C-alpha positions as CSV (number, residue, x, y, z in Angstrom):
1,M,14.8,14.6,-12.9
2,P,11.4,16.3,-15.1
3,R,9.8,17.8,-11.7
4,S,11.1,20.5,-9.5
5,L,10.9,20.0,-5.4
6,R,7.5,20.2,-4.3
7,G,6.6,21.1,-0.7
8,L,4.1,18.9,1.2
9,L,1.4,20.6,2.0
10,P,-0.5,21.7,5.3
11,F,-3.9,19.9,5.3
12,L,-1.9,16.8,4.7
13,M,-1.1,16.2,8.0
14,V,-3.4,13.6,8.6
15,P,-2.5,10.6,11.6
16,I,-0.7,9.0,8.7
17,G,2.1,11.8,8.3
18,L,4.7,10.4,9.6
19,A,4.4,7.0,7.7
20,V,6.8,8.2,4.8
21,L,9.8,8.9,7.4
22,A,10.4,4.9,7.6
23,G,11.0,2.4,5.5
24,G,10.2,-0.9,7.8
25,V,7.2,-2.9,7.9
26,A,5.0,-1.4,5.4
27,R,7.8,-1.9,2.8
28,A,5.8,-3.1,0.0
29,R,3.6,-6.4,1.1
30,A,0.1,-5.0,0.6
31,A,0.9,-2.4,-2.4
32,S,1.9,-5.7,-4.4
33,D,0.3,-6.0,-7.9
34,A,-0.3,-9.8,-6.9
35,P,-4.2,-10.9,-6.7
36,S,-5.6,-10.4,-3.2
37,V,-6.3,-13.9,-1.6
38,S,-10.1,-14.5,-1.7
39,I,-12.2,-13.2,1.4
40,T,-13.3,-15.7,3.8
41,K,-14.8,-13.3,6.1
42,P,-17.5,-10.3,5.8
43,A,-16.5,-7.3,5.7
44,T,-16.4,-5.2,9.1
45,A,-19.9,-3.2,8.7
46,S,-18.8,1.0,8.9
47,P,-21.0,3.0,10.6
48,C,-20.6,5.5,7.3
49,A,-22.2,2.8,5.2
50,R,-25.5,4.2,6.8
51,C,-25.4,6.8,4.0
52,H,-21.8,6.1,2.1
53,V,-22.5,3.6,-0.5
54,E,-18.2,3.6,-0.6
55,A,-18.0,2.1,3.2
56,K,-20.0,-0.8,2.1
57,T,-16.8,-1.8,-0.5
58,Q,-14.0,-0.3,1.0
59,P,-13.6,-2.8,3.6
60,L,-12.8,-5.3,0.9
61,T,-10.2,-4.0,-0.5
62,Q,-6.5,-4.6,0.1
63,M,-6.1,-1.1,2.3
64,G,-9.2,-2.3,3.9
65,R,-7.4,-5.6,5.0
66,A,-3.9,-4.0,5.1
67,L,-3.8,-5.4,9.2
68,E,-5.8,-8.7,10.7
69,L,-6.3,-9.6,14.2
70,P,-5.7,-13.0,14.8
71,G,-9.1,-15.0,14.5
72,S,-9.7,-12.8,11.2
73,N,-6.8,-13.7,8.8
74,P,-7.8,-15.6,5.7
75,T,-4.1,-16.1,4.8
76,V,-3.0,-18.0,7.9
77,T,-6.7,-19.7,8.0
78,S,-6.3,-21.1,4.7
79,H,-2.6,-22.1,5.4
80,P,-2.6,-23.3,8.8
81,R,0.9,-24.8,8.6
82,L,3.4,-23.2,6.6
83,A,7.1,-24.1,7.0
84,L,10.5,-22.9,5.7
85,Q,14.4,-24.0,6.3
86,K,16.6,-21.3,5.6
87,A,20.0,-20.7,6.6
88,G,20.0,-23.3,9.3
89,Y,17.2,-22.2,10.8
90,S,13.5,-24.2,10.3
91,Y,10.7,-21.8,10.6
92,L,7.5,-22.7,11.3
93,V,3.7,-20.6,11.4
94,E,1.0,-22.9,12.7
95,T,-2.8,-21.7,13.0
96,K,-4.9,-23.7,15.4
97,G,-8.3,-22.7,17.2
98,G,-8.3,-19.1,15.5
99,K,-4.3,-18.5,16.9
100,T,-1.3,-18.1,15.1
101,T,2.3,-19.3,16.5
102,Y,5.5,-17.9,14.6
103,S,8.3,-20.2,16.2
104,V,11.8,-20.5,14.9
105,T,14.5,-23.3,15.7
106,D,18.0,-24.0,15.3
107,G,17.7,-27.8,16.2
108,T,18.4,-27.6,19.8
109,N,16.4,-24.3,20.9
110,T,13.2,-22.5,19.7
111,I,11.7,-19.4,20.2
112,A,7.6,-19.8,19.7
113,L,5.6,-16.5,19.8
114,P,1.9,-15.5,19.0
115,V,1.1,-13.7,15.9
116,L,-0.3,-10.1,17.3
117,W,-0.6,-8.2,13.8
118,S,-0.6,-9.8,10.5
119,L,0.6,-6.8,8.2
120,G,-0.6,-7.0,4.4
121,A,-3.2,-8.4,2.3
122,G,-2.1,-11.5,0.5
123,N,1.6,-11.1,1.1
124,Q,1.8,-10.7,5.1
125,T,4.3,-10.2,7.4
126,W,3.9,-11.0,11.3
127,V,4.5,-8.4,14.1
128,L,5.7,-10.4,17.6
129,E,6.4,-9.2,20.9
130,Y,9.5,-10.7,22.7
131,N,10.9,-9.4,25.8
132,G,8.8,-6.4,25.6
133,K,10.0,-5.0,22.2
134,L,7.8,-5.2,19.2
135,Y,9.8,-7.6,16.0
136,E,9.3,-7.9,12.8
137,S,9.0,-11.7,11.6
138,L,12.5,-12.5,9.1
139,V,10.1,-14.4,7.4
140,S,6.8,-13.7,5.6
141,Y,4.1,-15.3,3.2
142,Y,4.2,-14.8,-0.7
143,L,0.9,-15.3,-3.2
144,A,3.4,-16.1,-5.9
145,I,5.4,-18.9,-4.2
146,D,2.2,-19.6,-1.8
147,G,4.9,-19.9,0.9
148,L,7.5,-18.4,2.9
149,D,10.7,-17.0,2.1
150,I,12.8,-13.7,3.7
151,T,11.0,-11.0,4.5
152,T,11.1,-7.7,1.8
153,G,14.0,-5.7,2.5
154,D,15.4,-8.5,4.9
155,E,17.6,-10.0,2.5
156,S,20.9,-9.0,3.4
157,L,20.7,-9.8,7.3
158,K,22.4,-13.1,8.3
159,P,21.4,-14.3,11.7
160,K,24.2,-15.3,13.9
161,T,21.6,-15.9,16.8
162,L,18.1,-17.6,17.2
163,Q,16.9,-14.2,18.5
164,E,18.2,-12.6,15.0
165,A,16.7,-15.4,12.8
166,M,12.9,-14.9,14.3
167,G,13.0,-11.3,13.4
168,R,14.4,-7.5,13.2
169,A,13.3,-5.3,16.4
170,I,11.1,-2.1,15.5
171,D,12.0,1.2,16.7
172,D,9.5,3.5,17.5
173,R,9.8,5.9,14.2
174,E,8.9,2.7,12.4
175,K,6.5,1.5,14.5
176,K,4.5,5.0,13.6
177,A,5.3,4.0,9.8
178,C,4.2,0.5,9.8
179,F,1.1,0.8,11.9
180,G,0.1,4.4,10.7
181,C,-0.1,3.1,7.4
182,H,-1.4,-0.1,7.8
183,S,-4.2,0.5,10.2
184,T,-6.7,3.4,11.7
185,N,-6.6,5.2,14.8
186,S,-3.5,3.8,16.3
187,V,-1.3,7.0,15.7
188,T,-2.2,10.2,17.7
189,E,-0.1,13.2,18.0
190,A,2.8,11.8,16.6
191,Q,2.2,9.6,19.3
192,V,1.3,5.1,18.8
193,N,-1.4,3.9,20.6
194,L,-2.0,0.3,19.8
195,E,-4.8,0.2,22.4
196,H,-7.1,2.1,19.9
197,L,-6.1,0.6,17.2
198,H,-8.7,-0.2,14.3
199,P,-7.2,-2.9,11.7
200,G,-6.4,-1.5,8.3
201,V,-7.4,1.6,6.4
202,E,-10.9,2.4,7.8
203,C,-12.9,6.2,6.4
204,A,-11.1,8.1,9.3
205,H,-7.8,6.9,8.2
206,C,-8.1,9.3,4.9
207,H,-11.1,11.5,5.9
208,T,-10.2,13.7,8.6
209,G,-13.8,14.5,11.0
210,T,-15.1,11.6,10.4
211,A,-15.9,10.8,14.3
212,E,-17.4,14.3,14.6
213,H,-19.6,14.1,11.2
214,L,-20.6,11.0,12.4
215,A,-21.8,12.2,16.0
216,D,-23.4,15.2,14.4
217,T,-25.0,13.0,11.7
218,L,-26.3,10.2,14.7
219,R,-28.0,13.7,16.6
220,G,-29.3,15.0,14.1
221,K,-27.1,18.0,13.6
222,E,-26.1,19.9,10.6
223,G,-22.3,20.1,11.3
224,A,-19.1,20.1,9.2
225,T,-18.2,17.8,6.7
226,P,-14.7,15.9,5.8
227,P,-13.0,17.9,3.2
228,A,-13.6,16.8,0.0
229,L,-10.8,14.4,-1.1
230,S,-11.8,14.4,-5.0
231,K,-11.5,17.9,-5.3
232,L,-7.6,17.4,-5.1
233,S,-5.3,18.1,-7.8
234,S,-3.7,15.2,-9.5
235,E,-0.2,16.8,-7.3
236,D,-2.2,17.3,-4.1
237,M,-3.7,13.9,-4.9
238,S,-0.1,12.3,-5.6
239,N,1.0,13.8,-2.1
240,F,-1.9,12.6,-0.1
241,C,-1.8,9.2,-1.5
242,G,2.2,9.2,-1.1
243,Q,1.9,10.1,2.8
244,C,1.9,5.8,2.8
245,H,2.9,5.1,-0.4
246,R,6.3,7.1,-0.6
247,T,5.9,11.1,-2.6
248,W,8.1,12.1,-5.1
249,E,9.9,14.5,-2.7
250,V,10.5,11.5,-0.3
251,V,11.7,8.8,-2.8
252,V,14.1,11.5,-4.1
253,R,15.6,12.1,-0.8
254,G,16.1,8.7,0.3
255,P,18.3,5.5,-0.3
256,W,15.4,4.0,-3.1
257,R,17.4,3.5,-6.4
258,G,17.2,1.2,-9.1
259,E,14.2,-1.3,-9.2
260,V,13.5,-1.5,-5.7
261,N,11.3,2.1,-6.0
262,V,8.6,0.6,-8.2
263,R,6.6,0.2,-5.7
264,F,6.3,3.9,-5.3
265,Q,3.8,4.6,-7.0
266,P,3.4,8.5,-6.9
267,Y,6.9,9.0,-7.5
268,R,7.3,6.7,-10.7
269,L,3.7,8.9,-11.6
270,A,5.3,11.8,-11.1
271,N,8.7,10.4,-13.4
272,S,6.0,10.0,-16.7
273,R,6.3,12.6,-19.3
274,C,2.4,13.2,-19.6
275,F,2.2,13.8,-15.3
276,D,0.5,17.5,-14.9
277,G,-0.2,18.6,-11.3
278,A,-3.4,20.4,-12.7
279,D,-5.0,17.5,-15.0
280,A,-7.5,15.1,-13.2
281,R,-7.3,12.7,-16.2
282,I,-3.6,11.5,-14.6
283,S,-4.4,12.0,-10.7
284,C,-4.3,8.6,-8.9
285,V,-8.0,8.1,-8.1
286,A,-8.7,8.8,-12.2
287,C,-7.5,4.9,-12.3
288,H,-8.1,3.7,-8.8
289,D,-11.3,3.7,-6.8
290,P,-9.7,3.6,-3.3
291,H,-13.0,2.4,-2.2
292,L,-13.1,-0.4,-4.9
293,P,-10.2,-3.6,-5.0
294,L,-8.0,-3.4,-6.9
295,N,-8.7,-3.9,-10.9
296,H,-7.0,-6.8,-12.6
297,D,-8.1,-6.5,-16.0
298,K,-5.6,-4.6,-18.4
299,A,-9.0,-3.7,-20.3
300,Y,-10.1,-1.7,-17.7
301,Y,-7.5,1.2,-18.1
302,D,-7.7,1.6,-21.8
303,T,-10.6,4.3,-21.3
304,K,-8.4,5.9,-18.8
305,C,-5.5,6.3,-21.3
306,L,-7.8,7.3,-24.3
307,A,-8.9,10.1,-21.9
308,C,-5.9,11.8,-23.5
309,H,-4.4,9.9,-26.0
310,A,-7.3,9.7,-28.4
311,A,-8.0,11.8,-31.4
312,S,-11.2,12.5,-29.4
313,A,-9.9,13.1,-26.3
314,P,-12.0,15.2,-24.2
315,S,-10.1,18.5,-23.7
316,A,-8.8,19.8,-20.2
317,M,-11.6,21.8,-19.8
318,A,-14.4,19.2,-20.0
319,V,-12.9,17.5,-16.9
320,A,-12.9,20.7,-14.9
321,Q,-9.4,21.8,-15.6
322,P,-8.3,25.1,-16.5
323,A,-5.5,24.1,-19.1
324,P,-4.7,21.3,-21.6
325,I,-1.5,18.7,-20.7
326,A,1.3,20.9,-20.3
327,N,3.6,18.3,-22.4
328,G,1.0,17.3,-24.9
329,A,-0.6,14.0,-25.6
330,K,0.1,12.0,-28.7
331,V,-2.2,9.1,-30.2
332,C,-0.6,6.1,-30.2
333,P,0.4,4.9,-33.8
334,V,0.6,0.9,-32.4
335,A,-2.6,0.0,-30.7
336,K,-5.6,1.8,-29.0
337,A,-5.7,-1.3,-26.8
338,D,-3.9,-3.3,-24.2
339,C,-2.1,0.0,-23.1
340,V,-0.5,-1.0,-20.0
341,S,1.0,-3.6,-21.3
342,C,3.6,-1.7,-23.0
343,H,3.8,1.7,-21.3
344,M,3.5,0.5,-17.9
345,P,5.5,-2.6,-17.9
346,R,5.7,-5.2,-14.8
347,V,8.4,-5.2,-12.5
348,N,9.4,-8.6,-10.5
349,M,11.4,-8.2,-6.9
350,L,12.8,-10.9,-4.9
351,G,13.3,-13.2,-7.7
352,G,9.9,-13.2,-8.7
353,H,8.1,-13.1,-5.1
354,L,6.7,-9.5,-6.0
355,T,5.7,-7.5,-8.8
356,F,4.8,-4.3,-9.8
357,T,3.1,-2.3,-12.1
358,D,5.4,0.5,-13.1
359,H,3.6,3.8,-12.6
360,Q,6.5,5.9,-14.9
361,I,4.2,5.9,-18.4
362,R,6.4,5.8,-21.1
363,I,7.4,4.2,-24.5
364,V,9.3,1.0,-23.2
365,K,12.2,0.0,-26.0
366,P,13.8,-3.5,-26.0
367,G,16.5,-3.8,-23.5
368,S,16.3,-0.3,-22.0
369,P,17.9,-0.1,-18.6
370,Y,14.9,0.4,-15.6
371,P,14.9,4.6,-15.4
372,N,15.3,5.7,-11.9
């Protein structure tokens, strides 16, 4: 491994801090590179938008739509009847009058349940309640096939009963992980409180002290402002985003080996030869503005790459860094455009249902194995 183990920083313990400990419902759906479904409802107005323009666009992002409530879900609204037959069971996800019902039958008996929460923007999994327990639906919606198939991570499950075919029970630790990453205000002091849940990732999810700052502002009082996350180093930013997208440490210590870990961008990025924890040009937010929808135009990222890999690239000092990139940055002899197509290959999972851009930046040679 090119990096030594790095301890997580104390200030990273925001409400989503426990989310990286489990690999459940939040496993991959919202992070896929697949284009998002079109927005059919207006973004929820944030009180922060009174002063911060970012709060106007953030609800439109995949993170902002990471969890949908009944009646406000564009995925099922545009697909009122989704059906699948798998392993002797028939599934139906039907939406009528703003309510979505998930049902499974073996031909004799049927379990039909209301969908309580929909997790994922585009690709989507549903959370159900059965006999007082929460379940992850055994089938999910995938944009790539515009239909249903087995939920990511559950492919090896072989249901022997109708209840097992319905879904997989979610334990308390997994509940904290999925709701902690897909919603706001649902986990407080390591306890899940779904009554106070706000759908999706809102300002307060990442910016600690938002509520107090807003209250002070409305009273005309000059109080403390939330810490400026933009000032984090690339190393600290990787750990911060990794609370949901998985940090380097968590993946190294976890069971994820092979192409399955392509979905953990902070881990993959840290494995890149050019990654430098002190240089802002290789930070997560150097390429991705968390307040704007993901940009799918490959050409958009050329300037990000050429900020280092160009003969006229600015020095690290120009971006307020104390030293140049530790490993150096060579000029590509092949091209000066479409960099990510060669150096950040796209990796398919689940037979092509999910596609992720590999953030381990490297020279990719034909036939070379996936670097773990």
